[in-house]
C-alpha positions as CSV (number, residue, x, y, z in Angstrom):
1,X,-16.6,36.9,-6.7
2,X,-17.7,35.0,-3.6
3,X,-20.4,33.2,-5.7
4,X,-17.8,32.2,-8.1
5,X,-15.4,31.1,-5.2
6,X,-18.3,28.9,-3.5
7,X,-19.0,27.5,-6.9
8,X,-15.4,26.7,-7.0
9,X,-15.6,25.0,-3.7
10,X,-18.7,22.9,-4.7
11,X,-16.7,21.4,-7.6
12,X,-13.8,20.7,-5.4
13,X,-16.2,18.7,-3.3
14,X,-17.7,16.9,-6.3
15,X,-14.0,15.9,-7.4
16,X,-13.7,14.4,-4.0
17,X,-17.1,12.5,-4.3
18,X,-16.1,11.1,-7.6
19,X,-12.8,9.9,-6.1
20,X,-14.5,8.1,-3.3
21,X,-16.7,6.5,-5.9
22,X,-13.7,5.2,-7.8
23,X,-12.1,4.1,-4.4
24,X,-15.0,2.0,-3.7
25,X,-15.4,0.5,-6.9
26,X,-11.7,-0.4,-6.9
27,X,-12.0,-2.1,-3.7
28,X,-15.3,-4.0,-4.7
29,X,-13.5,-5.0,-8.1
30,X,-10.2,-5.8,-6.6
31,X,-12.0,-8.2,-3.8
32,X,-13.9,-9.8,-6.4
33,X,-10.8,-10.5,-8.3
34,X,-9.3,-12.1,-5.1
35,X,-12.0,-14.3,-4.0
36,X,-12.5,-15.7,-7.8
37,X,-9.0,-15.7,-8.9
38,X,-10.0,-13.4,-11.7
39,X,-6.7,-12.3,-13.2
40,X,-8.3,-10.0,-15.8
41,X,-10.3,-8.2,-13.4
42,X,-7.1,-7.9,-11.2
43,X,-5.2,-6.4,-14.2
44,X,-7.9,-3.9,-14.7
45,X,-8.1,-2.7,-11.1
46,X,-4.3,-2.3,-11.2
47,X,-4.5,-0.2,-14.6
48,X,-7.4,1.9,-13.2
49,X,-5.5,3.0,-10.4
50,X,-3.9,5.7,-12.5
51,X,-7.1,7.4,-12.7
52,X,-7.4,8.0,-9.0
53,X,-3.6,9.4,-9.0
54,X,-4.7,12.1,-11.7
55,X,-8.1,12.6,-9.8
56,X,-5.9,13.7,-6.8
57,X,-3.4,15.8,-8.7
58,X,-6.5,17.7,-10.2
59,X,-8.1,18.3,-6.7
60,X,-4.6,19.6,-5.3
61,X,-4.4,21.8,-8.3
62,X,-7.6,23.2,-7.8
63,X,-7.2,23.8,-3.9
64,X,-3.8,25.5,-4.6
65,X,-5.4,27.7,-7.0
66,X,-8.2,28.6,-4.6
67,X,-5.5,29.5,-1.9
68,X,-3.7,31.5,-4.2
69,X,-6.4,33.7,-5.9
70,X,-9.0,33.7,-3.3
71,X,-6.9,34.1,0.1
72,X,-10.0,32.3,2.0
73,X,-10.0,32.6,5.7
74,X,-11.9,30.6,8.5
75,X,-14.2,27.9,7.4
76,X,-13.4,28.4,3.7
77,X,-9.8,27.9,4.7
78,X,-10.6,24.8,6.6
79,X,-12.7,23.1,3.7
80,X,-9.6,23.9,1.0
81,X,-7.1,22.4,3.4
82,X,-9.4,19.5,4.2
83,X,-9.8,18.8,0.6
84,X,-6.0,18.5,0.1
85,X,-5.8,16.2,2.8
86,X,-8.8,13.9,2.0
87,X,-7.7,13.6,-1.6
88,X,-4.3,12.1,-0.3
89,X,-6.3,9.5,1.9
90,X,-8.5,8.5,-0.9
91,X,-6.0,8.0,-3.4
92,X,-4.3,6.1,-0.8
93,X,-7.4,3.9,-0.4
94,X,-7.2,3.3,-4.2
95,X,-3.7,2.2,-3.7
96,X,-4.9,-0.4,-1.2
97,X,-7.3,-1.6,-3.4
98,X,-4.6,-2.1,-5.8
99,X,-2.6,-4.3,-3.3
100,X,-5.3,-6.4,-3.1
101,X,-5.7,-7.0,-6.9
102,X,-1.8,-7.4,-7.0
103,X,-2.2,-10.2,-4.5
104,X,-4.9,-11.8,-6.8
105,X,-2.6,-11.5,-9.7
106,X,0.4,-13.0,-7.7
107,X,-1.2,-16.0,-6.5
108,X,-3.3,-16.8,-9.9
109,X,-4.2,-19.1,-11.1
110,X,-4.6,-20.4,-7.1
111,X,-7.0,-18.8,-5.0
112,X,-5.2,-16.6,-2.2
113,X,-8.3,-17.1,0.2
114,X,-8.8,-20.8,1.3
115,X,-12.7,-21.6,1.7
116,X,-12.9,-21.3,5.4
117,X,-11.9,-17.5,5.4
118,X,-14.0,-16.4,2.0
119,X,-16.9,-15.1,4.3
120,X,-14.4,-13.0,6.2
121,X,-12.9,-11.3,3.1
122,X,-16.1,-11.0,1.6
123,X,-17.4,-9.3,4.6
124,X,-14.0,-6.9,4.7
125,X,-14.4,-5.8,1.0
126,X,-18.2,-5.2,1.3
127,X,-17.8,-3.2,4.5
128,X,-14.6,-1.3,3.3
129,X,-16.3,-0.2,0.0
130,X,-19.3,0.9,1.7
131,X,-17.2,3.1,4.0
132,X,-15.8,4.6,0.8
133,X,-19.3,5.2,-0.3
134,X,-20.5,6.8,2.8
135,X,-17.4,9.2,2.8
136,X,-18.3,10.5,-0.7
137,X,-22.1,11.0,0.9
138,X,-20.7,12.9,3.6
139,X,-18.4,15.3,1.2
140,X,-21.4,16.0,-0.7
141,X,-23.8,16.4,2.2
142,X,-23.7,16.8,6.1
143,X,-20.4,15.6,7.5
144,X,-21.4,16.2,11.3
145,X,-21.6,13.0,12.8
146,X,-19.8,11.0,10.3
147,X,-16.9,10.4,12.1
148,X,-18.6,8.6,15.0
149,X,-20.6,6.7,12.5
150,X,-17.6,5.3,10.4
151,X,-15.5,4.9,13.5
152,X,-18.1,2.5,14.8
153,X,-18.2,0.8,11.4
154,X,-14.5,0.3,11.6
155,X,-15.1,-1.7,14.8
156,X,-16.5,-4.2,12.4
157,X,-13.8,-4.3,10.1
158,X,-11.1,-4.6,12.9
159,X,-13.0,-7.6,14.3
160,X,-12.9,-9.3,10.9
161,X,-9.3,-8.6,10.8
162,X,-8.8,-10.3,14.2
163,X,-10.8,-13.3,12.9
164,X,-8.5,-13.6,10.1
165,X,-5.4,-13.4,12.2
166,X,-6.6,-15.7,14.5
167,X,-7.5,-18.3,11.9
168,X,-4.1,-18.1,10.3
169,X,-2.2,-18.7,13.5
170,X,-4.0,-21.4,14.9
171,X,-2.1,-24.8,15.2
172,X,-4.2,-26.5,12.8
173,X,-3.8,-24.1,10.0
174,X,-3.2,-26.3,7.0
175,X,-2.1,-24.0,4.1
176,X,1.4,-23.0,5.0
177,X,3.6,-20.2,6.1
178,X,3.4,-18.3,2.5
179,X,-0.3,-18.5,2.6
180,X,-0.6,-17.2,6.2
181,X,1.7,-14.3,5.3
182,X,-0.1,-13.3,2.4
183,X,-3.6,-13.4,4.2
184,X,-2.2,-11.3,7.0
185,X,-1.1,-8.7,4.5
186,X,-4.3,-8.8,2.5
187,X,-6.5,-8.5,6.0
188,X,-4.0,-5.3,6.8
189,X,-4.7,-3.8,3.3
190,X,-8.5,-4.1,4.1
191,X,-8.2,-2.7,7.8
192,X,-6.0,0.1,6.6
193,X,-8.6,1.0,3.6
194,X,-11.2,1.3,6.5
195,X,-9.0,3.4,8.6
196,X,-8.4,5.9,5.9
197,X,-12.0,6.4,5.4
198,X,-12.3,7.0,9.1
199,X,-9.7,9.6,8.8
200,X,-11.4,11.4,5.9
201,X,-14.6,11.6,7.8
202,X,-12.8,13.2,10.8
203,X,-11.3,15.9,8.6
204,X,-14.5,16.6,6.8
205,X,-16.4,17.0,10.1
206,X,-13.6,19.2,11.4
207,X,-13.9,21.3,8.3
208,X,-17.6,21.8,8.7
209,X,-17.7,22.5,12.4
210,X,-14.6,23.6,13.5
211,X,-14.5,20.9,16.2
212,X,-12.4,17.9,16.4
213,X,-14.5,14.6,17.2
214,X,-13.1,12.9,20.3
215,X,-14.3,9.4,19.3
C-alpha cells in the first residue's frame, strides 16, 4: 500500500514538472511573439493556455484523491499540500505568459517593444523561462537550496524591471503615454512570472525539509 502511495506521489511530482515545462515554453513563445510582432504565435500561446488549466485541475484531483484515500501525515502531507499550492502558482505563470502574448496580439501589426528596450525584454523572457525550467528540476530532484537560488535570480529580473520603468518615465521618452503604459504592464507580467517561480521554490523546499527559508 505504501509503495503504491509513493508511486502516486511520484506521478504527482511528474505532473507538476510537466506543468513547469509548459509554463517555460509559453513564456518563451509569448516573448518571441512580443518581440517579433508574430500574431499567429501569440494566438497559439493564448490557445495553449487551456492545457495548463487542465493540468492544474488534474494535479488537484490527484492530490485530493491521495488526501481522501491515504490520510497522509507529516512529510507526505506537506508534499501533497505543496503540490496543490504549486499547481496554482504554475498555472498562474501560464496566465502571465498569456498576458504577454495578448499584448503582442493587441499591438499587432506594430511592435509593442521599441528597439531601445528589446534587449531588456529579451532578457526578461529568457530569465523567466529559465526559472520555470529550474523549478521543474527542483520538483523532480533536490529542492533544498532552490529557494535561495531562484530568489537570487529574481534580483536580476527586478533590476531589468526597474530599467524598463526608468526608460519609459524619462523626459525624452518618444513613444507616447499609451506605449509607456503597455510596457509598464508587460514588465510587470514578467516580474510577477519570476515571483511565482520563487514562491513555488520556497514551498517545495518547505515540503522537503520542513523548514521555511528566511531569504
